[in-house]
Residue, then its C-alpha position, 0 to 999 in steps of 0.5 A: m045909165t050905160r056908160r058910152y066911153d071906156l078912156l078919157v084922153i086929155d091934152l095938157d098945154g091949151t086944155l087941161l092948163n090955163q094960161s098960167g099953166d094950172v089946172s082948175d080946181r073945178d078941172l080937177d074935179s071933174i077928173h076926179r068924177a070921171r074916174d069915179a064914173g069908171l072912165e080910165v084917165m089918160v094924159a096925152t101931150g106933146r111934152a116929155f114926162v119930166e116936163c109934165a111930172h108936176t102936173l100929173r102929181a096934180i092931179d093925182h095921175q096913177g095911169w099912162l101918159v102919151a108923152a112926146g107927141g106920141s113917140q112914147l107911153v109912159d107909166s106916169v107912176t115910175g117914169e117907165t118907157v112902156d112904148r116907144r117910136t125912135v126917129p132913124r139916124d139918118v133922119i135926125h143927121e138930115v134935120s141937124r144939118c138943115l137946122i145948123d145950116d140955117g144958124h139954129r140949134v137943134l133940140i134933140l129928146k131923148d127916152s131918158h128911162r134908158t139914158g139917164y137924160e132928156y135932151v142934147t142940143v147940137g151946134d153953136g147956134e143961139m139958143d132961142p129965148a123960148s128955150k131958154w125960159w122953158f129949160a130954166r123952169i123944168p128940171a131936164r137935163v140937158r147935154h150940150l154937143e158941137s156935133l152929132d158925132q158926140d152923141e152917146h145915144p143915138e138909138d134913143s132919139l124920140r124927136a128932133g127939130a128946133v124953137g124959133c121964129s115961125s118966119r125962119l122956120e117955116p121955109i126949113a120945114g118945107t125943106l124937110r118935108a121935100l127931103l124927107g118925105e114919108r120918112c118922117f112925121l113934121q109939125h110946125w106950129s106955135a109954141v108955148t112961151e113965157s107969155a103966150a101958151t098958145g098962138s105965139s109967133t115963136h114956133l117949134l119945128e118938130v121931127f118924129t119917125a113915120n107915122v107918130n102922132k098922139w092916135t097911133m099910141i093910143s090905139s095902139h094901147c087900145q090894141r094891147h088892151e083889147m079896148d074899141s078905140k071908138r070907145v075913146a073920148a079925147i079932149g084937145d086944142g092944137l095941131n098935134d091932137v087933130e089925129m086923136l080928134q079925128n079918130a077917137g069916138l068922140g073927140i072935143a076941141m077947146a074954144n081956144a083950138g086952132h082951126e084944124a083941131k076944131a075942124a077935126a072934132d065931134r063936138h066943141t067945150n069951152d076954153h081952157n081958162h074958163h073949164g072947158v075940160a070940165e064942161a066937157i066931163d060933165r056933158i060925157i058923164s051926163g050921157e049928154w055927149 
């Protein structure tokens, strides 16, 4: 049977990871079978490298990682940044000013391969409980700054934003969209929390440089390796998966996906608690999809 796809891209939260944050044995076996069938497997996530390193080890991932929502391409074996899209300083300053003025703690993700640490937080606002929980459970190196003037690596920022109640972040997102326009790519959506992998009222406000999403980095990878992007199959569930589901040769949305992701996809599979990744891979390998 002729293989239709060369690259299989898999999201983590809400897709490969179940409600408990684990990879099921069936999904793990399906990834091994995909590799055995000749598919290159790539992971694409909103997380930074250190935030998903344990999952990469669990699936024995030796390939590429699209990290931080598409702002970074990482060699998952060495942790080295291969490609990146950083946020301009003026955008970081505007985002930080709006968030700090409203009492939020600003979270700025750094290129740790260049800086030696993952995050800086800025301001004296109270950190959201979801952020406290997240930083307590992952080995991220975090620096707390009183102001942006103390930032030693302003040129290495991959993302800026905050975590908080959706009702507080939504108006700020609107203000920043009007203020920054095409200078940035902004997303405002549900965060992973201690009690919810999807659908939480705690939200992320994430600001990237313009034209950054998972697909732009995947497409850039395909161009470098002279790969037809129509021979890419992608599986995801969230708002930050929409572009890759729309543009891949085969976009597959999980049953638990948001309506934007479902609308963008060509096919739908089971949910993340019932081996949706394995079901999709089975159909790809069999040639049904």
